[in-house]
Jmol script that loads the backbone (N, CA, C; Angstrom):
load data "model"
ATOM      1  N   MET A   1       0.906  -1.183   0.036  1.00  0.00           N
ATOM      2  CA  MET A   1      -0.025  -0.131  -0.027  1.00  0.00           C
ATOM      3  C   MET A   1       0.874   1.327   0.013  1.00  0.00           C
ATOM      4  N   THR A   2       0.424   2.234  -0.659  1.00  0.00           N
ATOM      5  CA  THR A   2       1.326   3.302  -0.787  1.00  0.00           C
ATOM      6  C   THR A   2       0.331   4.697  -0.313  1.00  0.00           C
ATOM      7  N   VAL A   3       0.799   5.256   0.536  1.00  0.00           N
ATOM      8  CA  VAL A   3       0.108   6.670   1.063  1.00  0.00           C
ATOM      9  C   VAL A   3       0.723   7.705   0.884  1.00  0.00           C
ATOM     10  N   ARG A   4       0.131   8.872   0.579  1.00  0.00           N
ATOM     11  CA  ARG A   4       0.673  10.284   0.654  1.00  0.00           C
ATOM     12  C   ARG A   4       0.526  10.810   2.100  1.00  0.00           C
ATOM     13  N   MET A   5       1.646  11.403   2.546  1.00  0.00           N
ATOM     14  CA  MET A   5       1.734  12.092   3.938  1.00  0.00           C
ATOM     15  C   MET A   5       2.547  13.261   3.604  1.00  0.00           C
ATOM     16  N   ASN A   6       2.194  14.543   4.574  1.00  0.00           N
ATOM     17  CA  ASN A   6       3.321  15.732   4.524  1.00  0.00           C
ATOM     18  C   ASN A   6       4.236  15.409   5.353  1.00  0.00           C
ATOM     19  N   ILE A   7       5.374  15.053   4.897  1.00  0.00           N
ATOM     20  CA  ILE A   7       6.880  15.241   5.609  1.00  0.00           C
ATOM     21  C   ILE A   7       7.431  16.300   5.377  1.00  0.00           C
ATOM     22  N   ASP A   8       7.029  17.388   6.092  1.00  0.00           N
ATOM     23  CA  ASP A   8       8.257  18.670   6.134  1.00  0.00           C
ATOM     24  C   ASP A   8       9.071  18.718   6.648  1.00  0.00           C
ATOM     25  N   CYS A   9       9.452  18.413   7.770  1.00  0.00           N
ATOM     26  CA  CYS A   9      10.693  18.288   8.668  1.00  0.00           C
ATOM     27  C   CYS A   9      11.124  16.834   9.263  1.00  0.00           C
ATOM     28  N   ASN A  10      12.434  16.989  10.017  1.00  0.00           N
ATOM     29  CA  ASN A  10      12.955  16.042  10.533  1.00  0.00           C
ATOM     30  C   ASN A  10      11.474  15.231  11.672  1.00  0.00           C
ATOM     31  N   GLY A  11      11.290  16.027  12.390  1.00  0.00           N
ATOM     32  CA  GLY A  11      10.385  15.548  13.418  1.00  0.00           C
ATOM     33  C   GLY A  11       9.253  15.120  12.763  1.00  0.00           C
ATOM     34  N   CYS A  12       8.665  14.987  11.775  1.00  0.00           N
ATOM     35  CA  CYS A  12       7.571  14.670  10.797  1.00  0.00           C
ATOM     36  C   CYS A  12       7.815  13.409  10.555  1.00  0.00           C
ATOM     37  N   TYR A  13       9.273  13.172   9.751  1.00  0.00           N
ATOM     38  CA  TYR A  13       9.666  12.151   9.534  1.00  0.00           C
ATOM     39  C   TYR A  13       9.979  10.998  10.777  1.00  0.00           C
ATOM     40  N   GLN A  14      10.446  11.724  11.920  1.00  0.00           N
ATOM     41  CA  GLN A  14      10.225  10.848  13.089  1.00  0.00           C
ATOM     42  C   GLN A  14       9.127  10.191  13.464  1.00  0.00           C
ATOM     43  N   ARG A  15       8.277  11.180  13.598  1.00  0.00           N
ATOM     44  CA  ARG A  15       6.562  10.885  14.077  1.00  0.00           C
ATOM     45  C   ARG A  15       6.256   9.595  13.427  1.00  0.00           C
ATOM     46  N   ILE A  16       6.437   9.407  11.945  1.00  0.00           N
ATOM     47  CA  ILE A  16       5.939   8.675  11.144  1.00  0.00           C
ATOM     48  C   ILE A  16       6.608   7.508  11.047  1.00  0.00           C
ATOM     49  N   ARG A  17       8.048   7.440  11.348  1.00  0.00           N
ATOM     50  CA  ARG A  17       8.743   6.239  11.548  1.00  0.00           C
ATOM     51  C   ARG A  17       8.176   5.442  12.812  1.00  0.00           C
ATOM     52  N   ARG A  18       8.151   6.235  13.863  1.00  0.00           N
ATOM     53  CA  ARG A  18       7.925   5.603  15.050  1.00  0.00           C
ATOM     54  C   ARG A  18       6.558   4.983  15.296  1.00  0.00           C
ATOM     55  N   ALA A  19       5.622   5.589  14.399  1.00  0.00           N
ATOM     56  CA  ALA A  19       4.373   5.063  14.328  1.00  0.00           C
ATOM     57  C   ALA A  19       4.227   3.524  13.595  1.00  0.00           C
ATOM     58  N   LEU A  20       4.836   3.615  12.475  1.00  0.00           N
ATOM     59  CA  LEU A  20       5.040   2.439  11.534  1.00  0.00           C
ATOM     60  C   LEU A  20       5.927   1.488  12.351  1.00  0.00           C
ATOM     61  N   LEU A  21       7.018   1.777  13.147  1.00  0.00           N
ATOM     62  CA  LEU A  21       7.638   0.738  14.028  1.00  0.00           C
ATOM     63  C   LEU A  21       6.863   0.284  15.252  1.00  0.00           C
ATOM     64  N   GLN A  22       5.932   0.940  15.796  1.00  0.00           N
ATOM     65  CA  GLN A  22       4.688   0.412  16.837  1.00  0.00           C
ATOM     66  C   GLN A  22       3.793  -0.647  15.990  1.00  0.00           C
ATOM     67  N   MET A  23       3.580  -0.439  14.856  1.00  0.00           N
ATOM     68  CA  MET A  23       2.865  -1.276  14.155  1.00  0.00           C
ATOM     69  C   MET A  23       3.694  -2.481  13.550  1.00  0.00           C
ATOM     70  N   GLN A  24       4.538  -2.898  14.261  1.00  0.00           N
ATOM     71  CA  GLN A  24       5.412  -3.824  13.621  1.00  0.00           C
ATOM     72  C   GLN A  24       4.727  -5.153  13.358  1.00  0.00           C
ATOM     73  N   GLU A  25       3.807  -5.370  14.359  1.00  0.00           N
ATOM     74  CA  GLU A  25       3.495  -6.803  14.340  1.00  0.00           C
ATOM     75  C   GLU A  25       2.393  -7.321  13.079  1.00  0.00           C
ATOM     76  N   ASP A  26       2.048  -5.817  12.633  1.00  0.00           N
ATOM     77  CA  ASP A  26       1.118  -5.820  11.229  1.00  0.00           C
ATOM     78  C   ASP A  26       1.772  -6.031  10.132  1.00  0.00           C
ATOM     79  N   LEU A  27       2.861  -5.296   9.944  1.00  0.00           N
ATOM     80  CA  LEU A  27       3.767  -4.883   8.804  1.00  0.00           C
ATOM     81  C   LEU A  27       4.672  -5.915   8.570  1.00  0.00           C
ATOM     82  N   GLU A  28       5.110  -5.804   7.403  1.00  0.00           N
ATOM     83  CA  GLU A  28       6.424  -6.631   7.424  1.00  0.00           C
ATOM     84  C   GLU A  28       7.582  -5.881   6.999  1.00  0.00           C
ATOM     85  N   SER A  29       7.326  -4.631   6.163  1.00  0.00           N
ATOM     86  CA  SER A  29       8.370  -3.681   5.795  1.00  0.00           C
ATOM     87  C   SER A  29       7.876  -2.386   5.630  1.00  0.00           C
ATOM     88  N   HIS A  30       8.452  -1.126   5.759  1.00  0.00           N
ATOM     89  CA  HIS A  30       7.920  -0.002   5.306  1.00  0.00           C
ATOM     90  C   HIS A  30       9.280   0.880   4.411  1.00  0.00           C
ATOM     91  N   LEU A  31       8.817   1.658   3.733  1.00  0.00           N
ATOM     92  CA  LEU A  31       9.826   2.394   3.121  1.00  0.00           C
ATOM     93  C   LEU A  31       9.143   3.946   3.012  1.00  0.00           C
ATOM     94  N   ILE A  32      10.002   4.945   3.631  1.00  0.00           N
ATOM     95  CA  ILE A  32       9.210   6.592   3.840  1.00  0.00           C
ATOM     96  C   ILE A  32      10.205   7.361   2.868  1.00  0.00           C
ATOM     97  N   ASP A  33       9.477   7.770   1.707  1.00  0.00           N
ATOM     98  CA  ASP A  33      10.235   8.501   1.027  1.00  0.00           C
ATOM     99  C   ASP A  33       9.996  10.095   0.891  1.00  0.00           C
ATOM    100  N   ARG A  34      10.739  10.757   1.627  1.00  0.00           N
ATOM    101  CA  ARG A  34      10.630  12.384   1.927  1.00  0.00           C
ATOM    102  C   ARG A  34      10.397  13.091   0.622  1.00  0.00           C
ATOM    103  N   LYS A  35      11.104  12.986  -0.440  1.00  0.00           N
ATOM    104  CA  LYS A  35      10.937  14.070  -1.466  1.00  0.00           C
ATOM    105  C   LYS A  35       9.636  13.724  -2.324  1.00  0.00           C
ATOM    106  N   GLN A  36       8.797  12.458  -2.504  1.00  0.00           N
ATOM    107  CA  GLN A  36       8.107  12.350  -3.153  1.00  0.00           C
ATOM    108  C   GLN A  36       6.928  12.599  -2.136  1.00  0.00           C
ATOM    109  N   GLN A  37       6.965  12.583  -0.504  1.00  0.00           N
ATOM    110  CA  GLN A  37       6.053  12.481   0.537  1.00  0.00           C
ATOM    111  C   GLN A  37       5.134  11.197   0.256  1.00  0.00           C
ATOM    112  N   ARG A  38       5.635  10.233   0.210  1.00  0.00           N
ATOM    113  CA  ARG A  38       4.728   9.059   0.092  1.00  0.00           C
ATOM    114  C   ARG A  38       5.679   8.053   1.470  1.00  0.00           C
ATOM    115  N   VAL A  39       4.734   7.238   1.886  1.00  0.00           N
ATOM    116  CA  VAL A  39       4.952   5.845   2.594  1.00  0.00           C
ATOM    117  C   VAL A  39       4.522   4.717   1.918  1.00  0.00           C
ATOM    118  N   SER A  40       5.504   3.959   1.708  1.00  0.00           N
ATOM    119  CA  SER A  40       4.817   2.584   1.372  1.00  0.00           C
ATOM    120  C   SER A  40       5.240   1.354   2.473  1.00  0.00           C
ATOM    121  N   VAL A  41       4.172   0.367   2.355  1.00  0.00           N
ATOM    122  CA  VAL A  41       3.932  -0.363   3.557  1.00  0.00           C
ATOM    123  C   VAL A  41       3.851  -1.713   2.955  1.00  0.00           C
ATOM    124  N   CYS A  42       4.180  -2.544   3.278  1.00  0.00           N
ATOM    125  CA  CYS A  42       4.286  -4.066   3.014  1.00  0.00           C
ATOM    126  C   CYS A  42       3.612  -4.781   4.115  1.00  0.00           C
ATOM    127  N   GLY A  43       3.041  -6.073   4.129  1.00  0.00           N
ATOM    128  CA  GLY A  43       2.520  -7.168   4.888  1.00  0.00           C
ATOM    129  C   GLY A  43       0.833  -7.558   4.504  1.00  0.00           C
ATOM    130  N   ALA A  44       0.517  -8.221   5.499  1.00  0.00           N
ATOM    131  CA  ALA A  44      -0.665  -8.561   5.587  1.00  0.00           C
ATOM    132  C   ALA A  44      -1.489  -7.917   6.482  1.00  0.00           C
ATOM    133  N   PHE A  45      -2.540  -7.070   6.116  1.00  0.00           N
ATOM    134  CA  PHE A  45      -2.970  -5.932   6.899  1.00  0.00           C
ATOM    135  C   PHE A  45      -4.344  -5.582   6.042  1.00  0.00           C
ATOM    136  N   VAL A  46      -5.284  -4.898   6.622  1.00  0.00           N
ATOM    137  CA  VAL A  46      -6.520  -4.036   6.207  1.00  0.00           C
ATOM    138  C   VAL A  46      -6.152  -2.582   5.723  1.00  0.00           C
ATOM    139  N   PRO A  47      -5.903  -2.271   4.897  1.00  0.00           N
ATOM    140  CA  PRO A  47      -5.189  -0.666   4.552  1.00  0.00           C
ATOM    141  C   PRO A  47      -6.084   0.305   5.057  1.00  0.00           C
ATOM    142  N   GLN A  48      -7.289   0.243   5.282  1.00  0.00           N
ATOM    143  CA  GLN A  48      -7.917   1.393   6.169  1.00  0.00           C
ATOM    144  C   GLN A  48      -7.700   1.570   7.254  1.00  0.00           C
ATOM    145  N   ASP A  49      -7.455   0.275   8.060  1.00  0.00           N
ATOM    146  CA  ASP A  49      -7.129   0.151   9.604  1.00  0.00           C
ATOM    147  C   ASP A  49      -5.725   0.775   9.704  1.00  0.00           C
ATOM    148  N   VAL A  50      -4.814   0.445   8.876  1.00  0.00           N
ATOM    149  CA  VAL A  50      -3.253   1.213   8.836  1.00  0.00           C
ATOM    150  C   VAL A  50      -3.300   2.429   8.714  1.00  0.00           C
ATOM    151  N   ALA A  51      -4.166   2.903   7.880  1.00  0.00           N
ATOM    152  CA  ALA A  51      -4.473   4.318   7.382  1.00  0.00           C
ATOM    153  C   ALA A  51      -4.795   5.038   8.702  1.00  0.00           C
ATOM    154  N   ILE A  52      -6.070   4.777   9.399  1.00  0.00           N
ATOM    155  CA  ILE A  52      -6.524   5.000  10.201  1.00  0.00           C
ATOM    156  C   ILE A  52      -5.614   5.212  11.569  1.00  0.00           C
ATOM    157  N   LYS A  53      -5.003   4.192  11.736  1.00  0.00           N
ATOM    158  CA  LYS A  53      -4.108   4.181  12.659  1.00  0.00           C
ATOM    159  C   LYS A  53      -2.700   4.970  12.676  1.00  0.00           C
ATOM    160  N   LEU A  54      -2.384   5.133  11.416  1.00  0.00           N
ATOM    161  CA  LEU A  54      -1.191   6.353  11.292  1.00  0.00           C
ATOM    162  C   LEU A  54      -2.085   7.780  11.534  1.00  0.00           C
ATOM    163  N   ARG A  55      -3.086   7.990  11.043  1.00  0.00           N
ATOM    164  CA  ARG A  55      -3.757   9.207  11.220  1.00  0.00           C
ATOM    165  C   ARG A  55      -3.898   9.578  12.583  1.00  0.00           C
ATOM    166  N   LYS A  56      -4.233   8.644  13.625  1.00  0.00           N
ATOM    167  CA  LYS A  56      -4.400   8.682  15.020  1.00  0.00           C
ATOM    168  C   LYS A  56      -3.091   9.119  15.609  1.00  0.00           C
ATOM    169  N   LYS A  57      -1.910   8.257  15.233  1.00  0.00           N
ATOM    170  CA  LYS A  57      -0.710   8.206  15.773  1.00  0.00           C
ATOM    171  C   LYS A  57       0.349   9.763  15.500  1.00  0.00           C
ATOM    172  N   THR A  58       0.063  10.082  14.227  1.00  0.00           N
ATOM    173  CA  THR A  58       0.825  11.177  13.663  1.00  0.00           C
ATOM    174  C   THR A  58       0.066  12.587  13.709  1.00  0.00           C
ATOM    175  N   ASN A  59      -1.076  12.523  13.814  1.00  0.00           N
ATOM    176  CA  ASN A  59      -1.896  13.429  13.524  1.00  0.00           C
ATOM    177  C   ASN A  59      -1.717  14.407  12.341  1.00  0.00           C
ATOM    178  N   ARG A  60      -1.678  13.530  11.429  1.00  0.00           N
ATOM    179  CA  ARG A  60      -1.173  14.102   9.964  1.00  0.00           C
ATOM    180  C   ARG A  60      -2.482  13.467   8.779  1.00  0.00           C
ATOM    181  N   ARG A  61      -2.767  14.185   7.814  1.00  0.00           N
ATOM    182  CA  ARG A  61      -3.648  13.828   6.832  1.00  0.00           C
ATOM    183  C   ARG A  61      -2.976  12.577   6.141  1.00  0.00           C
ATOM    184  N   VAL A  62      -3.722  11.399   5.889  1.00  0.00           N
ATOM    185  CA  VAL A  62      -3.230  10.278   4.987  1.00  0.00           C
ATOM    186  C   VAL A  62      -3.997  10.082   3.947  1.00  0.00           C
ATOM    187  N   GLU A  63      -3.440  10.008   2.777  1.00  0.00           N
ATOM    188  CA  GLU A  63      -4.326   9.940   1.566  1.00  0.00           C
ATOM    189  C   GLU A  63      -3.742   8.459   0.868  1.00  0.00           C
ATOM    190  N   ILE A  64      -4.794   7.497   0.922  1.00  0.00           N
ATOM    191  CA  ILE A  64      -4.327   6.261   0.103  1.00  0.00           C
ATOM    192  C   ILE A  64      -4.135   6.490  -1.230  1.00  0.00           C
ATOM    193  N   MET A  65      -2.820   6.222  -1.763  1.00  0.00           N
ATOM    194  CA  MET A  65      -2.438   6.228  -3.125  1.00  0.00           C
ATOM    195  C   MET A  65      -2.969   5.002  -3.845  1.00  0.00           C
ATOM    196  N   GLU A  66      -2.371   3.830  -3.402  1.00  0.00           N
ATOM    197  CA  GLU A  66      -2.150   2.733  -4.364  1.00  0.00           C
ATOM    198  C   GLU A  66      -2.338   1.306  -3.111  1.00  0.00           C
ATOM    199  N   ILE A  67      -3.078   0.715  -3.719  1.00  0.00           N
ATOM    200  CA  ILE A  67      -3.259  -0.637  -2.903  1.00  0.00           C
ATOM    201  C   ILE A  67      -2.836  -2.076  -3.837  1.00  0.00           C
ATOM    202  N   LYS A  68      -1.933  -2.640  -3.551  1.00  0.00           N
ATOM    203  CA  LYS A  68      -1.671  -3.695  -4.598  1.00  0.00           C
ATOM    204  C   LYS A  68      -1.851  -5.038  -3.545  1.00  0.00           C
ATOM    205  N   GLU A  69      -2.553  -5.742  -4.222  1.00  0.00           N
ATOM    206  CA  GLU A  69      -2.645  -7.251  -3.439  1.00  0.00           C
ATOM    207  C   GLU A  69      -1.627  -7.990  -3.982  1.00  0.00           C
ATOM    208  N   VAL A  70      -1.095  -8.769  -3.280  1.00  0.00           N
ATOM    209  CA  VAL A  70      -0.077  -9.851  -3.874  1.00  0.00           C
ATOM    210  C   VAL A  70      -0.775 -11.448  -3.655  1.00  0.00           C
ATOM    211  N   ASP A  71      -0.589 -11.963  -4.578  1.00  0.00           N
ATOM    212  CA  ASP A  71      -0.930 -13.295  -4.336  1.00  0.00           C
ATOM    213  C   ASP A  71      -0.148 -14.365  -3.152  1.00  0.00           C
ATOM    214  N   ALA A  72      -0.731 -15.190  -2.672  1.00  0.00           N
ATOM    215  CA  ALA A  72       0.218 -15.966  -1.835  1.00  0.00           C
ATOM    216  C   ALA A  72       0.572 -17.325  -2.195  1.00  0.00           C
ATOM    217  N   GLY A  73       0.800 -17.257  -3.632  1.00  0.00           N
ATOM    218  CA  GLY A  73       1.111 -18.618  -4.375  1.00  0.00           C
ATOM    219  C   GLY A  73       2.606 -18.933  -4.009  1.00  0.00           C
ATOM    220  N   ASP A  74       3.180 -19.698  -4.800  1.00  0.00           N
ATOM    221  CA  ASP A  74       4.601 -20.162  -4.934  1.00  0.00           C
ATOM    222  C   ASP A  74       5.448 -19.432  -5.648  1.00  0.00           C
ATOM    223  N   GLY A  75       5.046 -18.408  -6.268  1.00  0.00           N
ATOM    224  CA  GLY A  75       5.959 -17.538  -6.962  1.00  0.00           C
ATOM    225  C   GLY A  75       6.244 -17.644  -8.465  1.00  0.00           C
ATOM    226  N   HIS A  76       5.555 -18.928  -8.913  1.00  0.00           N
ATOM    227  CA  HIS A  76       5.844 -19.224 -10.197  1.00  0.00           C
ATOM    228  C   HIS A  76       4.355 -19.163 -11.051  1.00  0.00           C
ATOM    229  N   ARG A  77       4.622 -18.875 -12.232  1.00  0.00           N
ATOM    230  CA  ARG A  77       3.543 -18.789 -13.135  1.00  0.00           C
ATOM    231  C   ARG A  77       3.371 -19.729 -13.898  1.00  0.00           C
ATOM    232  N   PRO A  78       2.017 -20.017 -14.283  1.00  0.00           N
ATOM    233  CA  PRO A  78       1.788 -21.264 -15.109  1.00  0.00           C
ATOM    234  C   PRO A  78       2.115 -21.187 -16.591  1.00  0.00           C
TER     235      PRO A  78
END
end "model"
wireframe off; spacefill off
backbone 0.3
color backbone group
């Protein structure tokens, strides 16, 4: 899932990072892109729930940009 958030300063970045690390049991990995002001999150979770948690913990507007579903297959195509 990719979300757009305002990342204006180091404090904003740290607040978002801390919130993501607190949700580590739900998330496999995350990537915070300061220049594009985007946060990418990977894992097995409900996207709306993660967006709501981020909003509450950071007190910042969260806009869901893209949600990609990954198949739980063995990685081989037929």
